[in-house]
N, C-alpha and C positions, 0 to 999 in steps of 0.2 A: 471485142466489146468496147464501146466508146466510154470515155470518162465523163461525157456530158449526160447528166441524169435525164434530161428531156429526150434524148435520142434512145435511151434504154427502155423507155416505156412506150409501147405501141399506142397509136392514135385511138382515141375513144375511151381510154382508161383514166380514171381519176383516183386519187388517194382514198382509201376506205378506212374509216375510223373503227378500230377494234379495241379502243382504250377501255371499253367496259369489261374486257376480259383480261384480268391481271396475269393469267397464265401466259398470255402472248406478249407481255411487255418487252421481251428481248427478241421476239420473233423476226422483226424486220418489217419493211414496208409491204403492204398488200394493197392492191388496186381493184376497183370495180369498173366494169364496162356498163354504161347506162343505156346503150343503144340496142339492147337485145331484149327478148321477151322472157328470159330466165336469168337467175342470178349467175353472173360470170365474173369470177375473181381471177386476178393475175398476180404473179410475183416472179421476181428474178431469183434464181437459186444462188444463195450467198454462202460464203465459207461456214457461217454458223448453222447452216442447214445440212451440212455434209456429214458423212460417216467416215470411217478410217480408209475407205476406198476412194474417197474424193468425189462421191456422187451423193445426190440427195438422200438423206436418211429416211428409211421407211416410216419411222415414227413421225417425222415432220410431214411427210406426205399424208399419213393418216390424219394428222391434226388438221391440215388444211381442208381435207375432205369433210371431216366432222364439222368444222366451222362453216364451210360453205353450205352444206346441207341444212344445218341448224338455222342459219340465217335465211336461207331460201324458204324454208317452211314457215318460219316466223313472219317473214314479209308477206307471204301469201295467205296467212291466217287473217280472217276478218277482224280478230281481236288483238293481233300482235302478241299472242300468248307465247311465253317461253316454252322451249322443248328440251327434253333430255334424251340422250342417246340410249337406245336399247341394244342395238347391234350395228356394227359396221362389217360388211362382208366385202373385203377388198381383194382384188386380183392384181398383183404387181406383174405387169407385162413387159416393162422396159425400165431403163434407168433414166434419170435426169442428171445432167452434168452441171458443174459450176458454170454460172453465167447463162444457163438456159432460161428462157421465158416460159413459165408454166401457166397454162390456162385451166381453170377449174370450172367445168360446165355442169350445172345442176339440172335435174328434171324431177319435179315434184309429182308424186302420184297420190291419188286420193286414198284415204284409209277408212277405218271404221271407228266411230267413237273418238277417243283421244289418241289412237294409234295411227301414225302417218308414215309414209314411205318417200324416200328420195334416192334416186339413182344419180350417179356422178361419174364423169370422166375427167381425168387429168391428162392434158395433152401438152406436148412440145411440138408446135407446128401441127402437122397432120398425124404425127406419131402418138399413139395412145400409150401412156405410161401406167395408168391405173383405170380399171373399171370397178364400180362398187354399187351394191344394192344395200340400202341402209334402212333401219327402222328406228323411229323416234316416238316419243310420247309427249303430248301437250300436257303441261302442268298448270295448276292455278298459280297465278303470280302472287 
C-alpha cells in the first residue's frame, strides 16, 4: 500500500460527506463513485475498522451496508425522505484485510407503501465479502 493518498483511492471515487451522521465521526474516510447507475461507496480498511484477528470487524461491515442502503434509498426517493432500518440480513462470505479497498454496491428494489428493499454486496476486487437483503421504512421528516 502506497503512502500517497491519491494512489490509495481508485479512479472515479470522490470523498463522500457523512458528517450528518454523528455515529460515524471516527469511522474514517468514505468515498462515492459518481460514474455508475447505483450508489457505490468505497473505503480502505484501516486499523480502527479491525477486530482482534486483524481483519475488518463484522460490525463495521454491517454499518457500511446500513449506511449505503439507507443513502441509496433516500437518493432514489422522489422526496428524499429519510429511512430507518427494519432489518439487515447479512451473509459474511469472506474477510477483508487491513489495507483492502472495499466497494459497497447497492441495488434498490421497489417496495409497497413506506416499506422498501435494498440488496447490497461488499467486495474486495471481484471477491464478495458480504451479500445482504435489507428492509427499510420511509419516515416523515
